[in-house]
Steps between C-alpha positions, in 0.01 A plus 500: 500500500330824600797700374476334159126558488527873570793532261296350216201718592707819491648397168155443351376837627805676356448334163131602500587861581757502219245371247238756609749786480611395152135479388431849633809645335421338165130589500412641157456879493143457375394410855641820648270728694578809292553459124432827317661358184190281450282808453447648154664823392173664398228574758206261491233406757537127424818295540429142392816309589315167534325544163161440657328730251490487123636795305149610412386481863806687624467782246131541576561499875778759467268739316219446751720564804660810346158642412366410845786686669442804279127506576501421872852552635518146639817315405448130426802284419540131410810286548522131409801297608611142548871426547603862436384799700607866500418519870484844660630662182140535381436765768735750334419379149129571538518766768252315720324726749187514718273494194661193345399135476755239396373158395770230510427166333737220600408137429752358747261528796162353579328825402646677199379850591632747754445873534695801621250774580552868582352655812256717305355194327411337833253781564289374208592131493554349848739219580222241497432594137856407399486170687176405324637619165811286541311188603239533225723550196839375615410155631620190319152392391427828323845504338464137391162564335549852362877547481748745652416768245130502595588510870712811443251673272198423720676622814629826350164559331321464833735752662440747217124465525493550876726806487279652231191440716660671798589187698378150588482322832478158334597360161205542259352190342371176648687186389302179479697337782431790733131506411471125573650565842246775569219268388618227738514739796152628411356147498671413830362819653152405382531149647601640838212749491255225406610269780482786751148594387355149544198508735564355843140515624184346357324831438812675369557558130844665501738528794589866448693523826739220403536645151599834652739335743685334212472806276864610553616166360275463197502875447876512466501203264221639284555876509875540555626200303208432264366842397781742585766368258244497217360853532845654552656335193230494235174670406364185340177395671514131402759386761312695767168334410665156504653556843171622645322201347763267644447650846121463478517143368746399772282658768185335366655153478641524853170635635291223341738213583317397824167488313653284228652267759167457679311426180741229386428246783123548467513422132 
């Protein structure tokens, strides 16, 4: 019985290996890692194999990237792909070097954007910048609402703007979702500060000592996560005023909560 069992098992494994080997052998050439034949004959900074851009958008982007390279010396390239990819052939086709940035848009993954960045670019745009850029414009929600073309154009436009300004530590602009998160952390920081400042003696108005003891906690929430992302990404004063107001309101409500609780039973 055991002999028959192992014999059938070995036969199944052999059949599986045969199927996998046949699949690998007959894989279409479009999935190969290096396909220079997919690249155009004429030099161009944009290769839109996935047809993510319209003809008008592609022509305009080509002119902008060529002019940008002439003016600044930075080489920006865009490649869109889906089931066909030229692979490493783009390195020789575009002559990518330390002053090059390659944006690859591929809708097969969870995030459609990826970047290949030269060493000289990292001196102006750190690695955290590219992570934030990818998550902001390449996520499925942005692509679903704005489209692949807008994700590509917004991302490459942000890179151009930051290189022209001499570098960016963070991605400029404050999306609504990110601002809401900073507002929430500001309010939570205010609530913690208000609870800590509640008087614990009859003749005490504000418990400054307890407020200072908890200052690392509410300070990080308010300053680092509530104010920092706003002032580093936008010069607009309205989000800053809203976050400060949220902190003060949260602190005031938490500070006055014991007084409100004592007045309710008496009434």
